[in-house]
N, C-alpha and C positions, 0 to 999 in steps of 0.2 A: 513204425513206432516213432521214428525221428520226425516224421511229418506231423504227428499229433503234438509233439513237444513244440514245434515251430508254428503251430496254428495260431496261438495268441499273438505272436509277432506279426504274422501275415495279416491278421485282422487289424492290428494297430496301424500298420503301414497303409492298408487300404482306407481306413478312416481318415488318416492324415492326407492322403492324396485326394480323397473326395472333398474334404473340407477346404482345400486350396483351390478348387475350381472357381473360376470367375463367373459372375452372372452375366448372361447375354440375353436377358429377357427384354425384348423391344416393345412389349405392350405397355410398360411403365417406364418411360424415359426419365432420367434425372433432370429435374427443372433447375434452371439457374437460380440460385438462392438470392442473388442480388436483386432480381426483379421482384421477389416476393416481399422485400422489406419496404414497409411504408415509411415514406419520408414525411416528417412533420416540419414544414417550413416555419410555422409559427410557434414551435416548441420553445419553452423558456430554458435558458441556460443558467446554471447555478455554479457558484464558486465560493469557496471559503478561504479567507485570507487572515493572517495574524500579524499584528505589529506589537513589538515588545520594547519595553524600557525607553520610552520617549520617542520611538520611531513613529512616524505617521505619514503614510503614502496613500491614504484613502482618496484624496482629491484627484489623483491621477486616474483612478478607476471611475470616479463619479463623472469626470470630464469625458471619459470614453463611452459613457452611456449606461453604465451599471447603476443599479439602485440598491440601497441597503434594505434587505428584507428582515434581518435580525442582527442585533448588536449585543455583544456580551463582553464582560471584562472580568479579569481575575488577577490576583496577586502573583507576581513571579519574581524570582531572585535573578537580578541582573549580573552581579559580580560576586566573587568569592574572595576571601582572604585567609591566609594561614597565620595562626597565632600559637604561641607556646602553651602547652597544657599546664605547666607549673612555672613558678617564678625562676627557678634555677635550671630550666630546660634550655639547652643550646640546640636550636633547630638545624643548624648547619652540620653538627656532628651526630646528633641523635634524631633520626627521622621518625622514630616511634612516638616522640612527644609532641609532634606537630598536629594541630587540630585545624580543620578547615571549617569556616563558618561564613554565613552570608555577610556581605559587605554592603551592598546596595539592593534594596527591594523596590521594585517598580511595578508597573501594571501592564498586563498583556491584554490587548483588545482583539476580539475575534469578530469578524464581520462575515455575514452570509449575504452574498450579492446575487442579484438576479438581473437578467437582461431580456 
């Protein structure tokens, strides 16, 4: 009777041991995956760079052989400033009356480069 109660445990252990067996099939050897990767020497490289608030370093990339594929620009906040919410607000003593708002708004340029 005790053997019948332990039968599911024996089955579970047997399944565990069978599943941990390593494969030794020599008919289908594992190929080196690095040899199967096709290298494309003439493939185009792409890169996206961003310049904000008056910065402009695109000439460095153009001198290095990169070409501009796409150019986009959008408005961006460059700096922030804190101002009092009311006239009688003391920002040093009461931090709850301080409002942060944009100080300087500039332009962010986004370039998609290709080589």
